[in-house]
N, C-alpha and C positions, 0 to 999 in steps of 0.2 A: 273153413277157418281154422288155423292152427291154435292149439291151446296156449293160453297166456295166463299170467297171474290174475288178470281182470276177468278172463273168461275160461276157466278150467273145464276140462272134459268132465261131465257129470253123467252118470248112468242112472237116471231116476227110475224108481219103481213105477209101474204103470197101474197100480191098484188103487187109484183115487176113487173114493166113494162118490155117490151122487151128491151127498151133502157137502163133501169137500169141493166138488166141482161148482156147486152152487155158491159156496163161500168164496171161491176164487173169483167168480163173476161179480160178486158183491164188493170184494176188495178192489176189483178193476173199476168200479164206479166211484171209488174214492171214500167209501164208508169206513168208519173206524170200527173196531171190534164191538164197542158198545152199541153203535148204530146197527150193526149187523145183528147183534143179539136182539135188539128191539124189533127189527123187521121180521126175524124168524121166530120170535117169541121163545127164545132160549136164553140161558144165562150167559153173561159175558165170559165167565170162566169156561163154559163149554166152547164158545167161539175161540177163546185163547188156545184151548187144547186142540181144536180142529186146525187152527192156523199153524200151531207148532208141528202137528203131524204132517200137514201139507209141506212145510219147510223141509222136514226130514225126508219125505217121499220124493220131493222134487230136487233136493239139494240146494234150494234157494236159501240165502242168508238173510234176506229182508224182502219187504213188499215189492220193491222195484225189481229185484232179481226174480221174484215169483211171477210178476206180470210179464217180464221178458220170457221166462220159461213157458208160461201159458200161451203167449203169442207164438213162440217158436214151435210149440207142440200142438197148435190148432185148438186149444181149449177156450180161447177167447179171440175176438177180433175187434179191431178199432176202425171205425169209419169205412167199413167194407174191405179193409186190408187184412189179409191172412185169415179170412173166414173159413170155417170148416163145415162139414156136413154132419157134425155130431148132433144127436137129438138134444133139443132144448130141455133144460132141467125145469120142471114144474115146481115152483116154490110152495105150492099148496099141498103137494104130495109128500107125505113123510118118508124119510129115507130109512 
């Protein structure tokens, strides 16, 4: 697909931490940063920082763009579409 203003070429860094991958999965479920913080028992500010770092690393400008990036790069799947063989992140394991 050629680059366009709606879909520019982005060369994301591939150094997402396990915690960042876990947060991407939780964003994909529709949780807010506050809800993610509650589920992971961390502060909302920590989640805000993680999400900001994820945006920087992936080149995403918002949550929708992040989820598109995550699906395109096999980090999440929806309804069996675009699933990958990445190991599942265990939310009970500290990162």
